[in-house]
C-alpha positions in Angstrom: -2.0 4.7 19.0 1.7 4.1 19.4 3.4 3.9 16.0 7.0 2.9 15.8 8.9 3.7 12.6 12.2 2.3 11.6 14.3 5.4 12.1 17.6 4.1 10.7 18.2 3.9 7.0 17.0 0.5 5.8 19.1 -1.1 3.1 18.4 -4.5 1.5 20.8 -4.1 -1.4 23.1 -7.0 -0.4 20.5 -9.5 0.6 20.2 -12.9 -1.0 16.7 -14.4 -1.6 17.3 -16.9 1.2 18.0 -14.1 3.6 15.0 -12.1 2.3 12.8 -15.2 2.7 13.9 -15.5 6.3 13.1 -11.9 7.0 9.6 -12.4 5.6 9.0 -15.3 7.8 10.1 -13.3 10.8 7.9 -10.4 9.9 5.0 -12.7 9.4 5.1 -13.7 13.0 4.5 -10.1 14.0 1.5 -9.5 11.7 -1.8 -8.8 13.5 -5.1 -9.3 11.8 -7.0 -7.5 14.6 -8.2 -4.0 13.5 -6.6 -1.3 15.6 -8.1 2.0 14.6 -11.5 2.3 16.1 -12.3 5.2 13.8 -10.7 6.0 10.5 -10.5 9.7 9.6 -7.5 9.6 7.2 -6.1 7.1 4.8 -2.9 7.1 2.8 -1.7 5.5 -0.4 1.9 4.6 -1.1 3.5 3.9 -4.5 6.8 3.8 -6.3 8.0 4.8 -9.8 11.4 4.3 -11.3 13.5 5.1 -14.3 14.0 2.1 -16.5 17.5 0.5 -16.3 18.6 2.6 -13.4 18.8 2.1 -9.6 16.8 5.4 -9.0 13.3 5.1 -7.6 10.7 7.7 -6.7 8.5 7.1 -3.7 5.4 8.9 -2.6 2.7 8.7 0.1 -0.5 10.7 -0.3 -2.8 11.3 2.7 -6.6 11.7 2.0 -9.5 12.4 4.3 -11.7 9.3 4.9 -14.3 8.6 3.6 -14.4 11.9 1.6 -11.2 11.0 -0.4 -9.9 14.6 -0.5 -6.1 14.9 -0.7 -4.7 16.5 2.4 -0.9 16.2 2.0 1.8 14.2 0.4 5.5 13.3 0.8 7.9 12.5 -2.0 11.5 11.2 -1.9 14.1 10.1 -4.4 16.1 7.1 -3.4 18.0 4.2 -4.9 18.0 0.4 -4.7 20.0 -2.4 -6.1 17.5 -5.1 -4.9 16.1 -6.5 -8.2 12.4 -6.8 -9.1 11.5 -10.3 -8.0 7.9 -11.5 -7.6 7.1 -12.2 -4.0 9.9 -9.9 -2.8 8.5 -6.4 -3.8 8.9 -5.1 -0.2 12.7 -5.4 -0.3 12.8 -3.1 -3.4 10.2 -0.5 -2.3 9.7 -0.4 1.5 13.0 1.4 2.3 12.1 4.4 0.1 8.5 4.4 1.3 9.7 4.5 4.9 11.8 7.6 4.0 8.6 9.2 2.7 6.7 8.1 5.7 9.1 9.8 8.1 8.4 13.1 6.4 4.7 13.0 7.4 4.3 15.0 10.6 0.9 13.4 11.3 0.5 9.7 10.4 -2.7 8.5 8.7 -5.0 6.1 10.4 -4.6 3.5 7.6 -1.9 3.0 4.9 -2.7 1.3 1.6 0.1 -0.2 -0.5 0.1 -1.1 -4.2 0.6 -4.8 -3.7 -0.2 -7.8 -1.6 -0.8 -8.0 2.1 -1.2 -11.6 3.4 -2.3 -13.0 0.0 1.3 -14.1 -0.4 3.0 -17.5 -0.2 4.6 -16.5 3.2 1.7 -14.2 4.1 4.1 -11.2 4.0 3.6 -9.0 1.0 4.6 -5.4 0.8 1.7 -4.2 2.8 2.5 -6.5 5.7 6.2 -5.8 5.3 5.7 -2.0 5.6 3.0 -2.3 8.2 5.1 -4.3 10.7 8.2 -2.1 10.3 6.2 1.2 10.6 3.9 -0.2 13.3 1.1 1.0 11.1 -2.4 -0.4 10.2 -2.0 -1.3 6.5 -3.9 -2.9 3.6 -2.7 -4.3 0.3 -4.5 -3.3 -2.9 -3.0 -5.2 -5.8 -3.7 -4.9 -9.5 -2.8 -8.5 -10.1 -3.4 -11.8 -8.3 -0.3 -13.4 -6.7 -1.4 -16.2 -4.4 -4.6 -18.2 -3.6 -7.7 -18.7 -5.6 -11.2 -17.3 -5.7 -14.6 -18.2 -7.3 -15.8 -16.1 -10.3 -17.4 -12.9 -9.2 -20.2 -10.9 -10.9 -19.7 -8.3 -13.5 -21.4 -5.5 -11.5 -19.6 -2.9 -9.4 -18.6 -4.1 -5.9 -19.0 -7.7 -6.7 -16.5 -9.6 -4.5 -15.2 -13.1 -4.0 -13.1 -14.4 -1.1 -9.5 -15.3 -1.9 -8.7 -18.7 -0.3 -5.1 -19.5 0.6 -3.5 -21.7 3.2 -6.8 -23.1 4.2 -8.6 -19.8 5.0 -9.9 -16.5 3.7 -7.0 -14.1 3.3 -8.5 -11.4 1.2 -11.0 -10.5 -1.6 -11.2 -9.9 -5.3 -13.2 -6.7 -5.7 -14.7 -5.4 -8.9 -14.5 -1.6 -8.6 -16.3 -0.8 -11.9 -18.7 -2.7 -14.0 -17.1 -5.1 -16.5 -13.5 -4.2 -15.5 -10.8 -6.5 -14.0 -11.0 -6.7 -10.2 -8.4 -5.5 -7.7 -7.2 -7.7 -5.0 -7.6 -6.6 -1.4 -5.9 -8.2 1.7 -4.9 -7.0 5.1 -1.3 -6.1 5.7 -1.1 -5.4 9.4 -3.4 -4.4 12.3 -6.5 -4.7 10.1 -8.8 -7.7 9.7 -9.7 -9.4 6.4 -13.3 -8.2 6.6 -12.5 -4.6 7.6 -9.9 -4.4 4.8 -12.6 -5.0 2.1 -15.1 -2.7 3.8 -12.6 0.2 4.1 -11.4 -0.2 0.5 -15.0 -0.1 -0.9 -15.2 3.4 0.7 -12.1 4.4 -1.3 -13.6 3.7 -4.7 -14.8 6.6 -6.8 -15.0 6.4 -10.6 -11.8 4.6 -11.3 -10.7 1.0 -11.3 -7.9 1.7 -8.8 -9.1 3.0 -5.4 -8.2 6.6 -4.6 -5.3 6.2 -2.1 -3.0 4.2 -4.4 -4.4 5.9 -7.6 -3.4 9.3 -6.2 -0.1 8.1 -5.0 0.7 6.7 -8.4 -0.3 10.1 -10.0 1.9 12.1 -7.6 4.9 9.9 -8.0 4.8 9.9 -11.7 4.6 13.7 -11.7 7.6 13.7 -9.4 9.6 11.4 -11.6 9.2 13.7 -14.6 10.1 16.8 -12.6 6.7 18.4 -12.2 6.7 18.0 -8.4 9.4 18.6 -5.9 10.7 16.2 -3.2 9.7 16.8 0.4 6.5 17.2 2.4 3.6 19.2 0.9 0.2 20.2 2.2 -2.7 20.8 0.0 -5.2 23.7 0.3 -8.5 21.9 0.6 -10.4 25.2 0.4 -8.5 26.1 -2.8 -9.2 22.7 -4.3 -12.9 23.0 -3.6 -13.5 26.6 -4.4 -10.5 27.9 -6.3 
């Protein structure tokens, strides 16, 4: 698969919300909801952490085997942004740093999962779509909170699901990953269909509410932020993790 990554430094610091909205509308025109990878062997999660009241952000991408959910490698970068936290515009704050981490990965994963929305977004361009289009990468949004659309109540048991309806169609699913816990919200970002998005993410659920790709990314980034991990690209000894 030909993946094209934005190789120049992406900087959204001086954008107005009007300009950001126009960029989202342009990116949305490039979103594909046709699943590209015929077979998925690796899946990655991306996440951001930051120091309160500073411009410094910590970005990480963790690559796992699929469907085994064993961590293979991860990339960590420290960056900065002046774009504020504004609902519906998360990509402008986080995508530039995530692309820096992305460029450190010598082998790209088959699927990328972002902690946020895909097309379940007022302009159908959440962070997963934003990243996916710029990276030329199949991507899925896995959000902890609902942003846009509506869904019917789902059952309390694990893997109960309910379609998220927005703009006259099914854009994603609310998915309960553990019995009696709040669901997560799954939607395609780019180069993955709505139905394949939910099927893939079910295979990423182990014993936690948050599926493994973004859960592990969150864990690594927080360790990085407090100085327990170093920036750069790191491989993980799978044999050591299984038998050490």
